[in-house]
C-alpha positions as CSV (number, residue, x, y, z in Angstrom):
1,M,0.0,0.0,0.0
2,G,3.0,2.3,0.1
3,D,3.4,5.2,2.5
4,D,0.4,5.5,4.9
5,H,-0.2,9.2,4.7
6,N,1.4,10.1,1.3
7,N,-1.6,11.5,-0.5
8,D,-3.5,14.7,-0.6
9,V,-7.0,13.3,-0.1
10,P,-8.3,14.1,3.3
11,P,-9.3,11.0,5.3
12,D,-12.9,12.3,5.7
13,A,-13.2,12.5,2.0
14,V,-12.0,8.9,1.7
15,R,-14.5,7.8,4.4
16,E,-17.3,9.7,2.6
17,Q,-16.5,8.0,-0.7
18,L,-16.4,4.6,1.1
19,R,-19.9,5.3,2.5
20,R,-21.1,6.1,-1.0
21,I,-19.7,2.9,-2.4
22,L,-21.1,0.8,0.5
23,D,-24.5,2.5,0.1
24,S,-24.6,2.2,-3.7
25,P,-27.2,-0.3,-5.0
26,G,-24.7,-1.1,-7.8
27,F,-22.1,-2.4,-5.2
28,D,-23.0,-6.0,-5.1
29,A,-21.1,-7.4,-2.2
30,S,-21.9,-9.5,0.9
31,E,-22.1,-7.8,4.3
32,R,-18.9,-9.7,5.2
33,N,-17.1,-8.2,2.1
34,R,-18.4,-4.8,2.9
35,N,-16.8,-5.2,6.3
36,F,-13.6,-6.4,4.6
37,L,-13.4,-3.3,2.4
38,A,-14.2,-0.9,5.3
39,Y,-11.6,-2.6,7.5
40,V,-8.8,-2.3,4.8
41,V,-9.7,1.4,4.1
42,E,-9.8,2.3,7.8
43,E,-6.5,0.6,8.6
44,A,-4.9,2.4,5.7
45,L,-6.3,5.8,6.9
46,E,-5.1,5.2,10.4
47,G,-1.6,4.5,9.2
48,R,-1.7,0.8,9.8
49,S,-1.5,-0.5,6.3
50,A,1.4,-2.7,7.3
51,R,-1.1,-4.7,9.4
52,V,-3.3,-5.4,6.4
53,K,-2.2,-9.0,5.9
54,A,-4.1,-12.1,5.1
55,Y,-3.8,-13.4,8.7
56,T,-5.1,-10.2,10.3
57,I,-8.0,-9.9,7.8
58,A,-8.9,-13.5,8.4
59,T,-8.9,-13.3,12.1
60,T,-10.4,-9.8,12.4
61,V,-13.0,-9.7,9.6
62,F,-13.7,-13.4,8.9
63,R,-13.3,-14.5,12.5
64,R,-10.9,-17.3,11.8
65,D,-9.1,-18.6,14.9
66,A,-5.4,-18.0,15.7
67,S,-4.4,-21.2,13.8
68,F,-5.4,-19.6,10.5
69,D,-2.9,-20.4,7.7
70,P,-3.3,-18.5,4.4
71,Q,-1.5,-21.3,2.6
72,L,-4.3,-23.8,3.6
73,D,-7.3,-21.4,3.7
74,S,-7.6,-19.0,0.7
75,I,-10.7,-17.1,2.1
76,V,-8.9,-13.7,2.0
77,R,-7.6,-14.1,-1.5
78,I,-11.0,-15.3,-2.8
79,E,-13.0,-12.6,-1.1
80,A,-10.6,-9.9,-2.2
81,G,-11.2,-11.0,-5.8
82,R,-14.9,-10.7,-5.2
83,I,-14.6,-7.2,-3.8
84,R,-12.5,-6.1,-6.8
85,R,-15.1,-7.5,-9.2
86,S,-17.9,-5.7,-7.2
87,L,-16.0,-2.4,-7.3
88,E,-15.4,-2.8,-11.1
89,H,-19.2,-2.9,-11.6
């Protein structure tokens, strides 16, 4: 994700755009994936993009237990692909 605060867009503007996306009837995503997107955006805005890893997403958003192994469970990768497709539409 690069530098955490290296852009000129105010965090409130990013949060407002996120709200518009999440509220848009055209954004066809499950509640779980809406939470995933919101989590990733908020972590980046708070300067914690280094924490945005498959393990943290799986345990925080998808409620996997501490034994989660991204090599064995591809939930984060699969759901990230679904979010990207939803955003493209």
